[in-house]
C-alpha positions, 0 to 999 in steps of 0.5 A: 486497487479494490476499484481496478480489481471489482472493475477487471472481475465485474465486481466479482471480487469485491476487496473491503476493509476487513478481508483486506485486514484479515488476509494480510494480518498473519503474513503481516506479523510475521514480516514485522518479525523478521524484517526488522531481524534481517535488516540487523544482519544486512545493516549492523546499527553503530549504536547497539545499547540505550539503556538511558532512552527510557528515562529520556522519554519520559523526560520527553515526554514530561515536557510535553505536558497534560493531552490537550484539547487540539490533541484530544479532538485529533484522537477523535477525528482519527476514529471517525475517518478509521471506522468510515474508511473500515466500512461499518456504518455500511455493515450496520445500516446496510449498503445506502449508509456506505461512504466515499473513502473521500467523501470520509477523507473530507468529513475528517479535514472538515472536523479538523478545521471546523474545531481548530485543530487545524487552520485554513492557514496549516493546510495551504502550506502543506505544499507536498500534500497540494503537488501529490493532489494535482500529479496524481490528479493528471497521472490517473486521468491520463491512465483511465483515458488509456484504458478507454482507448485500448491501451491497458487491453491491448498491452494485457493481451501482450503479456498474457500471449508472451507469457502463454506460449511459455507453457508455465502453468498459471503458477509459474506464470503468474509469477513471472507477472506478480514479478515482471509487476513487482520490479517494474517499479524502478522506474517509478517514483510513484506507488499510485500512479504505478499501481494506476498504469499497470495493475489492471493489465497485469491482474486481467492477464493473471486471470486470463491465465488461470489463477483464481480470483481472491488469492491472486488479487490479495497477492498483487496488492501485497506486491504492491506495497512491497515494491515501495522499499524497494528505491529511495524515490519508491513511494511519498516518505521514501525521499524525507527518510533518505533525505534525513541521511543515515543511510547512502543509495548504494544500502539502500538499494541492496536492502530494499531488493534482499526485502522485497525477495523477503517479503514475496516469500513471507508473502508466498509462503504463509500468505498462502497458506493463511489464504488456504486456511480462511478459505479464499481458494 
């Protein structure tokens, strides 16, 4: 999304890790507080009291023993990755010290292999990860060529024209675009595929209709995360969670839709006010 936003705006809007984290901090905290309460009301748990949970957890932790060498190394690798992904070297030493996110990922993997935290057998056994690389690589490549061939621009123009004729103004038009983009995820089994195929078109259409660039980018970015709750196939972790058998298909879809509405309201109201306070619009 960061790259797509920069491409659409000619690099006038270039989100970094700090800007993104700060912008999402307050609405994220509100969502973190409100979501469990609403889910508790929608789907009351069968077990409502666990008085021995702390004792049970302490016993299991005691069984694990002290922190191992590999676990300490893994914590260090995580810290290195966080520093590189957050752009700290570029912030301190200038743009020449910037490290690409993909390079950062390879650095982390290399450190784990060199230190023995992971073996090559551990890596090749991760079949779902290799599936993701192959499928997403093809999807991203196809989306890139669709953009080069003009399909995305044509699609965005069609949306822009259609909504523009409704005479809603940029607020109403942007809201309609965001909702269409969000709920189109019922037709996608991958957030990466959805974002790659549709984000640039909808973001560009919103800008053409008069939406302020940075708040609109942040709202579309939020929608790209909110859509992960919709279905049991909405993102990579969803099938794993659904497969645990603790919820039915109907319960997931109902709760996912209700949560999406709640999150939209939180990001529009709390997020909009927060971004105004931060001077983003």
